[in-house]
N, C-alpha and C positions, 0 to 999 in steps of 0.2 A: 800840173799844178806847181807853182813856185812855193818854196818853203821860206820861212823867215829864219833869222838867226836864232830867235827864241825857240822855234820848233826844232832846229838843228841841235841846239844845246840840250833841250829836253829829251831828244832822241838818244843823245850820248848818255845822259843820266839813266834813261830807261834801259839802254843796252848794258850799262855797267850793273844795274840792278838785276837784270836777267842773268848776266854772267855769274854774279854772286849767288843768286838763287839756285842756279844749276850746279854750281860748285858745292853748295851746301847740301843739295839733294843727292849728290854723287861724290862723297868724299873720297879722296885718294885717286881720283881719275883726272885725266887731262881734258881740257875743254878747247875745242877749235871753234873760232868765231869768224864767220865769213861775211864780208860786206863787199859792195861794189864801189869802185873808184869812179865817181861821176862828178866832175867839177861843175860848179854853178848852182843856181837856185832850184833847178828841176832835177830831182833825184830819181823819180820813177817815170820812165818812158819806155818806148819800145826797145831802144838800145840798151837801157839798163836791165831790162828783163831778159834780153838775149844773153848778156854777159852773166847775169845771175844764174840762168839755166846752165850755161856752160861751166860756170864755177861750181855749182852744186854737183853737177855730174862728175866733174873732175875730182872733187874731194870725196864724194861717195865711192867712186872707183878705188881711190887710194885707201880710204879708212873703213870701208864697209866691214871687213873681217874683224875689226876692233870696235865697232859701233855699239854703244850701250843705249844712247838716247839721242834723239834729234828733234829740234824745233826750228820751224821756218816762219819768218814774219815778212810779209810783203807790205811795207808801209809807204806812205807818201814821202817819208823822209829817207827811204831807201830800203833795199832788200837786205835781210839779215838771216843767217842760218847759224845754228849752234849745234855742234856735234860733241857729245860726251863720248870719249873713247878710252879704251883700255890699252894705252900705249904710253911709253915713257915720253915726257914732254919734249926733250931735245930731239928725239928721233922724229916726233910729229912735226917739229919746227923744220927740221931738215927736209922732210917730205913736202911740207907746205911751201917752202922756198923753191923747191924743185918745180912744183906746179906753177908757182908765180913766174918763174924764170923760163919754163919750157913750153907752156901752153900758148897757143897763138893769141889768146886774149888774156893771158896771165898777168900782164902788166895792169890790167883793169880789175884784177882780183885783189882784195885785201884779206889775207888769211892770217889771223892772229891765233897764237897758241898760248894758252894760260896753263901754267904748271899747277900741281895740286895745291899750292899755297895761293893761287889766284893771281900770280904775277906774270905778266906777258913776257915772253921770251923775245929777244931781239935777233935780227939776222946775224949780227956780229957774234952772238953766242954759239952759232953753229958754223962760223967761219965764212959767212957770206957778206958781200959788200952791200952798202945801202942801195936802195932802189934808185934807178936812173930816171931822169925826166922823160916824158913821152916824146919830147921834141928835140932834146939836145943831150949832151953827154954829162951835164952837171947832175948832182944829186937832186932828186925830186924835191926834197925839203928846201934846198937852196933856191930853186926856181920859184917855189910857192911863196916863200918868205919875201923874195925880191920882186915878185910879180913880173917875172922875166917874159912871160908869154901871155897873150890875150886869151880870153875865154873862147873867142872864135877860132883861134889857132888850135887850142886844145880840143874843142869839139870837132873840128875838121879832121884832126888826127884820129880821134876816137871813132868817128864815123867811118873813116877809111879802114881802120883795123877791123871793125865789125863787118863792114861790107866784104872785105877780103875773107873773113872767117865764114860768113854765110854762103859765099860762092863756093 
């Protein structure tokens, strides 16, 4: 199912509200928020579910010893997982960046870490470079803003990554 811009914006608001609710319910703890990078109007399909399963498995392997609470939402606007953990936020961000950088599908994971004050940590705060584009060496934000690549090119690359992973 294709989603609309209004649906996407509403999902972002809902995600932020969920983050704030979890932070309020678990004061003093770090929140890890996992979503799937899936360009285009279709956010939930077989590929996104394969990526979501791989991502959830990777973050659970990493954070399970520190896990306090977990909530998973499989929505038409995309897969979301929230992990409340008992770990210092900077360390959690370092580990999250490591997962994103080293897992075969990690480039398709978006793992945000929110500190106890609810502010997301950046890759720069842990000494990591911005994420690169799936297709070239530019920063991904640069290519997104400039519409450097077509949806077809991005989807072909994502399909190849997932096919390689599944094999």
